[in-house]
C-alpha positions in Angstrom: 130.4 -43.5 -120.9 127.1 -42.2 -119.9 124.6 -44.4 -118.0 121.1 -44.6 -119.4 118.5 -42.8 -117.3 116.1 -45.1 -115.4 113.4 -44.8 -118.0 115.7 -46.0 -120.7 116.6 -49.3 -119.1 115.7 -52.0 -121.5 112.4 -53.9 -120.8 113.1 -57.4 -119.7 116.8 -56.6 -119.3 118.6 -59.3 -117.4 120.3 -57.0 -115.0 122.9 -58.6 -112.8 123.4 -55.8 -110.2 121.5 -53.6 -107.9 118.7 -51.5 -109.3 119.1 -47.7 -109.6 118.8 -46.5 -106.0 116.0 -44.3 -104.9 116.6 -44.1 -101.1 117.2 -40.5 -99.9 119.9 -39.6 -97.4 120.3 -36.5 -95.3 123.1 -34.2 -96.4 126.6 -34.8 -95.2 129.5 -32.4 -94.8 132.1 -31.9 -97.6 135.2 -33.9 -96.6 138.2 -31.8 -95.7 141.3 -32.2 -98.0 144.2 -33.4 -95.9 146.9 -35.9 -96.3 145.9 -37.1 -92.8 142.8 -39.3 -93.0 140.1 -38.7 -90.4 138.5 -41.6 -88.6 135.0 -40.1 -88.6 133.0 -38.0 -90.9 129.6 -36.3 -90.6 126.9 -37.8 -88.4 124.3 -37.9 -91.2 124.3 -41.7 -91.2 125.5 -44.2 -88.6 125.7 -47.8 -89.6 127.9 -50.5 -88.1 130.0 -52.2 -90.8 129.5 -55.8 -91.7 132.1 -58.4 -90.8 132.1 -61.0 -93.6 135.8 -61.3 -94.6 134.9 -63.1 -97.8 132.3 -60.6 -99.1 132.9 -57.3 -100.9 130.2 -54.7 -101.3 129.7 -53.6 -104.9 128.2 -50.2 -105.9 126.4 -50.9 -109.2 123.9 -48.3 -110.1 122.6 -50.0 -113.1 124.6 -48.9 -116.2 127.2 -50.5 -118.4 129.2 -53.7 -118.0 129.7 -54.3 -114.4 129.5 -58.1 -114.9 133.2 -58.2 -115.6 134.0 -56.8 -112.2 131.6 -59.2 -110.6 133.2 -62.1 -112.4 136.7 -61.1 -111.4 135.7 -60.7 -107.8 134.1 -64.2 -107.8 137.0 -65.7 -109.7 139.2 -64.6 -106.8 137.0 -66.4 -104.3 134.9 -63.6 -102.9 131.2 -63.1 -102.6 129.4 -59.9 -103.5 126.9 -57.8 -101.5 125.0 -55.3 -103.6 124.4 -51.7 -102.5 120.6 -51.2 -102.3 120.5 -48.1 -100.1 123.0 -45.4 -98.9 123.1 -47.2 -95.6 124.6 -50.3 -97.3 127.6 -48.1 -98.3 128.4 -47.3 -94.7 127.8 -50.9 -93.6 130.5 -52.2 -96.0 133.8 -53.7 -94.9 135.2 -53.1 -98.4 133.5 -51.1 -101.1 134.2 -51.4 -104.8 132.8 -48.7 -107.1 133.3 -49.5 -110.8 132.1 -46.2 -112.0 130.4 -46.4 -115.4 129.1 -43.6 -117.5 129.6 -39.9 -118.0 130.7 -37.8 -115.0 127.6 -35.5 -114.9 125.1 -38.3 -115.3 126.9 -40.4 -112.6 126.8 -37.4 -110.2 123.1 -36.9 -110.9 122.4 -40.5 -109.8 124.7 -40.3 -106.8 123.2 -37.0 -105.6 119.6 -37.9 -106.4 119.8 -41.1 -104.4 121.8 -40.0 -101.4 124.8 -42.1 -102.4 127.0 -39.1 -102.8 126.8 -38.1 -99.2 127.2 -41.8 -98.1 130.3 -42.1 -100.2 131.8 -38.9 -98.8 131.1 -40.1 -95.3 132.5 -43.6 -96.0 135.7 -42.1 -97.3 136.0 -39.7 -94.4 135.9 -42.7 -92.1 138.9 -44.1 -94.0 137.0 -47.4 -94.8 138.6 -49.6 -97.5 137.5 -48.2 -100.9 138.4 -49.1 -104.5 137.2 -46.8 -107.3 137.6 -48.0 -110.9 137.8 -45.7 -114.0 135.0 -43.2 -113.4 135.1 -44.3 -109.8 138.4 -42.5 -109.6 137.4 -39.4 -111.6 134.3 -38.8 -109.4 136.5 -38.3 -106.3 137.8 -35.0 -107.8 136.4 -31.5 -107.5 134.9 -31.3 -111.0 135.0 -32.5 -114.6 134.8 -30.6 -117.9 132.8 -33.5 -119.4 129.5 -31.8 -120.5 130.4 -29.3 -117.8 131.9 -28.1 -115.6 130.2 -30.6 -113.3 131.0 -30.8 -109.6 132.3 -34.1 -108.3 132.5 -35.6 -104.8 135.2 -33.1 -103.8 137.4 -35.6 -102.0 140.5 -34.8 -104.0 141.4 -31.3 -105.4 141.7 -31.2 -109.1 139.8 -31.1 -112.4 139.1 -33.9 -114.9 139.7 -32.8 -118.5 139.5 -34.4 -122.0 142.6 -35.5 -123.8 143.6 -33.0 -126.4 143.3 -34.5 -129.9 144.1 -31.2 -131.6 147.7 -32.1 -132.1 147.1 -35.6 -133.5 146.6 -37.5 -130.2 144.3 -40.5 -130.7 141.2 -40.1 -128.4 139.8 -42.2 -126.7 142.9 -43.5 -125.0 142.3 -47.2 -125.6 144.7 -50.0 -124.8 147.4 -51.4 -122.6 149.7 -48.7 -121.2 152.5 -48.6 -118.6 152.3 -47.3 -115.1 154.9 -45.2 -113.4 154.5 -46.0 -109.7 155.2 -43.0 -107.5 154.2 -44.3 -104.1 154.7 -47.7 -102.5 151.3 -49.2 -101.9 150.0 -52.7 -101.4 147.5 -52.3 -104.2 150.1 -51.9 -106.9 152.5 -54.5 -105.5 153.6 -56.7 -108.5 152.3 -54.2 -111.1 155.6 -52.5 -111.8 156.8 -53.2 -115.3 153.4 -54.4 -116.6 150.8 -53.0 -119.0 147.3 -52.4 -117.7 144.1 -51.7 -119.7 142.7 -48.2 -120.2 139.7 -47.0 -122.0 138.7 -43.3 -121.4 138.6 -39.9 -123.0 138.9 -37.9 -119.8 141.7 -37.9 -117.2 142.6 -36.3 -113.9 145.6 -34.0 -113.9 148.4 -34.1 -111.3 149.1 -30.9 -109.4 150.8 -29.7 -106.3 147.4 -29.7 -104.5 146.8 -33.4 -105.1 150.4 -34.8 -105.3 150.1 -36.5 -101.9 147.2 -38.6 -103.3 149.0 -39.9 -106.4 150.3 -43.5 -106.3 151.0 -43.8 -110.1 150.9 -41.8 -113.3 150.7 -42.8 -116.9 151.8 -41.0 -120.0 149.5 -40.4 -123.0 150.3 -37.1 -124.6 151.0 -35.8 -121.1 151.2 -37.4 -117.7 147.8 -38.1 -116.0 146.8 -39.7 -112.7 146.5 -43.4 -113.2 145.9 -44.3 -109.5 145.5 -42.6 -106.1 146.1 -43.9 -102.6 145.5 -42.3 -99.2 145.1 -44.5 -96.1 142.5 -47.1 -97.1 141.2 -45.1 -100.1 142.4 -46.4 -103.4 141.3 -45.7 -107.0 142.5 -46.6 -110.4 141.9 -45.1 -113.9 142.5 -48.4 -115.6 140.4 -51.5 -115.5 142.0 -54.2 -113.3 139.1 -56.6 -114.2 140.2 -56.3 -117.9 144.0 -56.3 -117.3 144.6 -60.0 -117.3 146.6 -61.7 -114.6 148.2 -58.4 -113.6 144.8 -56.8 -113.0 143.5 -59.8 -111.1 146.6 -59.5 -108.9 145.8 -55.9 -108.2 142.2 -56.7 -107.3 143.4 -59.5 -105.0 145.7 -57.0 -103.2 142.7 -54.9 -102.4 140.3 -57.7 -101.4 142.8 -59.6 -99.2 144.0 -56.9 -96.8 146.8 -59.0 -95.3 148.2 -60.6 -98.4 149.2 -59.7 -101.9 147.9 -61.1 -105.1 150.0 -63.6 -107.1 153.0 -61.8 -108.6 153.2 -61.9 -112.4 156.8 -61.8 -113.7 157.4 -59.1 -116.3 159.0 -60.7 -119.3 159.7 -57.2 -120.7 159.2 -54.0 -118.9 156.3 -51.9 -120.1 157.3 -48.4 -121.2 154.4 -46.9 -123.2 151.1 -47.6 -124.9 151.3 -51.0 -126.5 150.0 -52.1 -129.9 147.1 -54.5 -129.5 146.8 -58.0 -131.0 143.1 -59.0 -131.2 141.6 -62.4 -131.8 138.4 -62.4 -133.7 135.7 -65.1 -133.7 133.1 -65.1 -136.4 130.1 -66.8 -134.7 127.1 -68.3 -136.4 124.9 -71.4 -136.3 125.7 -74.2 -138.7 123.3 -76.3 -140.7 122.6 -78.4 -137.7 121.8 -75.5 -135.5 125.0 -75.6 -133.5 126.7 -72.4 -132.6 130.2 -72.5 -134.0 133.2 -70.3 -134.8 133.7 -70.2 -138.6 136.0 -68.3 -141.0 135.3 -66.8 -144.4 137.2 -66.6 -147.6 136.2 -63.1 -148.9 133.2 -63.4 -146.6 132.2 -66.9 -147.9 132.0 -69.2 -144.8 131.1 -72.5 -146.5 133.5 -75.2 -147.6 134.3 -75.4 -151.2 133.4 -79.0 -151.3 130.3 -81.0 -152.3 128.9 -80.7 -148.8 129.0 -76.9 -148.8 128.9 -77.0 -145.0 129.7 -74.0 -142.8 133.3 -74.3 -141.7 133.4 -75.3 -138.0 136.6 -74.2 -136.2 135.5 -74.7 -132.7 133.2 -73.5 -129.9 133.1 -69.8 -129.2 133.6 -69.8 -125.4 136.4 -72.5 -125.5 138.3 -70.6 -128.2 137.9 -67.2 -126.5 139.2 -68.7 -123.2 142.2 -70.2 -125.0 143.0 -67.0 -126.7 143.0 -65.2 -123.4 145.4 -67.7 -122.0 147.6 -67.3 -125.2 147.9 -63.6 -124.6 145.3 -61.9 -126.8 144.8 -58.3 -125.8 141.1 -58.4 -126.7 138.6 -60.9 -128.0 136.0 -59.9 -130.6 132.8 -61.8 -131.3 131.1 -61.1 -134.6 127.6 -62.5 -134.9 127.1 -63.4 -138.5 124.2 -65.7 -138.2 120.4 -65.5 -138.7 119.5 -65.6 -135.0 120.4 -61.9 -134.7 116.9 -61.3 -136.0 115.2 -63.1 -133.1 114.0 -61.5 -129.8 116.7 -60.5 -127.3 115.8 -63.2 -124.8 116.5 -65.9 -127.4 119.9 -64.6 -128.6 122.6 -67.3 -128.1 125.2 -64.6 -128.3 124.1 -63.3 -124.9 124.9 -66.6 -123.3 128.3 -66.7 -125.1 129.1 -63.3 -123.6 128.0 -64.4 -120.1 130.1 -67.5 -120.2 133.1 -65.9 -121.9 133.2 -63.0 -119.4 133.6 -65.6 -116.5 136.9 -66.8 -118.0 138.3 -64.0 -120.1 139.7 -61.0 -118.2 140.5 -58.8 -121.2 138.1 -56.6 -123.2 135.3 -58.3 -125.1 133.7 -56.8 -128.2 130.5 -58.0 -129.9 129.0 -57.1 -133.2 126.1 -58.1 -135.5 122.4 -57.4 -135.2 122.8 -54.3 -133.1 120.0 -52.2 -134.6 116.3 -51.5 -134.2 114.0 -54.4 -134.9 110.6 -55.9 -134.2 110.2 -59.5 -133.3 107.6 -62.0 -134.5 105.3 -61.1 -131.6 105.3 -57.4 -132.6 107.6 -56.4 -129.7 109.8 -53.4 -130.8 113.4 -53.3 -129.6 115.5 -50.2 -130.1 119.2 -50.5 -130.9 119.9 -48.9 -127.5 118.0 -51.8 -125.8 119.9 -54.4 -127.8 123.3 -52.7 -126.9 122.3 -52.4 -123.3 121.6 -56.1 -123.1 125.0 -56.9 -124.6 126.7 -54.7 -122.1 124.9 -56.2 -119.2 125.8 -59.7 -120.5 129.6 -59.0 -120.5 130.5 -56.9 -123.6 132.8 -54.0 -123.1 132.4 -52.6 -126.6 129.8 -53.2 -129.3 130.5 -53.1 -133.0 128.1 -51.5 -135.5 128.3 -52.2 -139.3 125.5 -51.7 -141.7 123.5 -49.3 -139.5 126.6 -47.0 -139.3 126.9 -47.0 -143.1 123.3 -45.8 -143.5 123.7 -43.2 -140.8 126.9 -41.9 -142.4 125.3 -41.6 -145.8 122.4 -39.6 -144.4 124.7 -37.4 -142.4 126.8 -36.6 -145.5 123.8 -35.9 -147.6 122.1 -33.5 -145.1 125.0 -32.4 -142.8 122.5 -32.9 -139.9 123.0 -35.2 -136.9 119.6 -36.5 -136.1 120.6 -38.3 -132.9 118.3 -41.1 -133.9 120.8 -43.6 -135.5 122.0 -46.5 -133.4 125.5 -45.1 -133.5 124.5 -41.8 -132.1 122.1 -43.2 -129.5 124.5 -45.8 -128.1 127.5 -43.4 -128.2 125.5 -40.7 -126.4 124.4 -43.1 -123.6 127.4 -45.3 -123.2 130.2 -43.1 -124.5 132.1 -43.2 -127.8 134.8 -45.5 -126.2 132.2 -48.2 -126.1 131.3 -48.0 -129.8 133.3 -49.6 -132.6 132.3 -49.1 -136.3 133.1 -52.0 -138.6 133.9 -50.8 -142.1 133.8 -53.5 -144.9 135.1 -52.1 -148.2 136.2 -53.5 -151.6 139.0 -52.0 -153.7 137.8 -50.3 -156.9 140.7 -49.4 -159.3 140.6 -46.2 -161.3 143.0 -44.5 -163.7 142.9 -41.1 -162.0 141.7 -39.5 -158.7 139.4 -37.4 -160.9 137.5 -40.4 -162.0 135.4 -40.7 -158.8 134.1 -38.2 -156.2 135.7 -40.3 -153.4 139.1 -40.3 -151.8 141.6 -42.4 -153.7 145.1 -43.7 -153.0 148.0 -44.5 -155.2 148.1 -48.2 -154.8 151.2 -50.2 -154.0 150.3 -52.8 -156.7 148.6 -51.7 -159.9 145.2 -52.9 -160.9 144.3 -55.6 -163.5 144.5 -53.1 -166.3 147.4 -51.2 -165.0 145.4 -48.7 -162.9 147.5 -46.8 -160.4 144.8 -45.6 -158.1 141.9 -47.1 -156.2 139.1 -46.0 -153.9 137.5 -48.3 -151.3 133.8 -48.8 -151.8 132.0 -49.6 -148.6 129.4 -52.4 -148.3 126.6 -53.4 -146.0 124.8 -56.6 -145.1 127.9 -58.7 -144.8 129.5 -57.5 -148.0 126.4 -58.2 -150.1 125.3 -54.6 -150.7 127.7 -52.2 -152.3 127.1 -48.6 -151.2 127.8 -45.2 -152.8 130.3 -44.2 -150.1 134.1 -44.7 -149.7 135.9 -45.9 -146.6 137.6 -42.6 -146.1 134.3 -40.7 -146.2 132.6 -43.2 -144.0 135.4 -43.2 -141.4 135.3 -39.4 -141.2 131.5 -39.3 -140.9 131.2 -42.0 -138.2 133.9 -40.3 -136.1 131.8 -37.1 -136.3 128.7 -39.1 -135.3 130.3 -40.6 -132.2 132.3 -43.7 -133.0 135.2 -44.3 -130.6 137.1 -46.9 -132.7 137.1 -48.2 -136.3 137.5 -51.9 -137.2 138.8 -51.7 -140.8 138.3 -54.8 -142.9 139.1 -55.4 -146.5 136.9 -57.9 -148.4 139.6 -58.4 -151.1 142.2 -59.5 -148.5 139.8 -61.6 -146.3 141.1 -65.1 -145.9 144.0 -64.6 -148.4 146.9 -64.6 -145.9 148.8 -62.1 -148.0 148.9 -59.3 -145.4 146.8 -56.3 -144.4 145.8 -53.8 -147.0 148.4 -51.2 -146.0 147.1 -48.6 -148.5 143.7 -48.8 -147.0 144.8 -48.8 -143.4 147.2 -45.9 -143.8 144.6 -43.8 -145.6 142.0 -44.2 -142.8 144.3 -44.2 -139.8 145.8 -40.9 -141.1 142.4 -39.4 -141.6 140.8 -39.9 -138.1 141.8 -39.2 -134.5 140.2 -42.3 -133.1 141.9 -45.7 -132.9 141.9 -47.9 -136.0 142.0 -51.7 -135.9 143.6 -53.3 -139.0 141.7 -56.4 -140.1 141.7 -59.0 -142.9 144.6 -60.6 -144.6 147.1 -61.6 -141.9 149.0 -64.8 -142.8 152.4 -64.4 -141.1 153.9 -62.7 -138.1 155.6 -60.2 -140.4 152.3 -58.8 -141.5 151.7 -57.5 -138.0 155.0 -55.6 -137.8 154.4 -54.3 -141.3 151.0 -52.8 -140.5 152.3 -51.2 -137.3 155.5 -49.8 -138.9 153.8 -48.4 -142.0 150.5 -47.1 -140.6 149.0 -45.4 -137.5 146.9 -48.5 -136.7 146.5 -49.0 -132.9 145.7 -52.7 -133.2 145.7 -55.6 -135.6 143.1 -58.3 -135.7 143.2 -61.9 -137.0 141.0 -64.9 -137.0 141.8 -67.9 -139.3 145.5 -68.1 -138.6 144.8 -68.3 -134.9 141.9 -70.7 -135.3 143.9 -73.1 -137.5 147.0 -72.6 -135.2 149.0 -71.6 -138.2 150.4 -68.5 -136.3 150.2 -68.6 -132.5 149.5 -65.3 -130.7 152.6 -65.7 -128.7 154.7 -66.0 -131.9 153.1 -62.7 -133.2 154.1 -60.9 -130.0 157.6 -62.3 -129.8 158.1 -61.2 -133.4 156.8 -57.7 -132.6 159.2 -57.5 -129.6 162.1 -58.4 -131.8 160.9 -55.7 -134.3 160.9 -53.1 -131.6 157.2 -52.7 -131.4 155.8 -52.2 -127.9 153.3 -55.0 -127.0 152.0 -56.6 -123.8 153.8 -59.8 -123.2 
């Protein structure tokens, strides 16, 4: 992900962390590479560390979702002191750096504000340090991301992109297994568990950095998933999004003389798990109350004389319960009219803030993420809207109609304008933070030559005996049929910067007859980014079917979870019995 430059910060943004730093610092020496940690670094700064055992210093330079890290730290009973100058880094007892953004952009900020030198000196002094995700990658010599770009140079090695040329799905998104190679306090209790990764670039193990490595992970090839040397720790995964296991890892770092609560492994993790995602369609009902509802082919009103919006519960309460039940992610889809109101009045922001205090797995939000002008004439760009969602607790945002229009324009002209919401948000926050929601209807045809779109030979013939179908995409919540197929849309949005596809099927929505395997297979075979199967789940067998017959990385359901017809635990137990790797 790439942090927005200072001038792109949304006006009126409800930032929760330190502002982008502007305090300069004199240059420090490049740290020597040695397996023996030095007790003192350069003399460019000299600050006595603070001594509050219940406070951790957080380096938040103003980009992306750092709220989740804050919430996890506070959940564990610790206070937070924000870094506001390079001197604050050297005054820290314990420093957490949840690196967010692209490698080059992050280094620009660190170098331009004096933080890079302060970080090098802090690390040379062997002070307790925990880097997360990009916070690990920046410790290395350089990265190929928009580069090469020089890093902090603490650890020898190069950060490279995963190779998708041989069919590997990139970004690497989901719950994967650690192979622990060094006994460290940080990873005590993590053996045998899945942890959550979301990244396109990775640090490679080598003879030069082998003494630093504390665990590796396999995705295509082995990459460095954590490092440890003295008091210097860093992880490629996100402990704040890794459920109870991740919270235990954070507790191991925060409490120097004790370990976090051990989470028993019910089944040893061995590889990337298939994800089970709980989806909450959120809208206001006729009384103005914010509720979770569920549609029947996108119709959310009861088929009774009242015609009221179906009310299946409160968003934060349901999200919290699904986290407890074992959901691997929680997705909020804003399907109500308040998405047209100014950012400051969006109830979804409060839903995200509250949910992120209780839910320590990834949160996705979609609906209304586009350019708009409010009733007062204030213009908001899609980037501003997305930025506010990220700062309020979203890990990923989902784009629907806007992505359809952008794909249509791209296919007509072959030109990437860089102006669509998809392109802007992907460029600034990275494609792993952008999900495109595709909502097609099945259109039966007698022959593939009947339409200029990709067709499939369907498993069940159409009403007039048709053997083929194409999937016509829609916009505006299924109300507007568009002249583009799901296959063509998926290929186009991948090219424009989408990192994941949420693949719905209006025909299957609310029917409980299973996922549209023909559709999911067609799209998941066509792209090299993860595909989430959605719409139609009605039994545990539907989940194993979609994973066994397609390349879907995840499966999403809503109504069967809301109505407690099929518990999440039952889905996972069935998948285990079917030989499908899942987080349990």
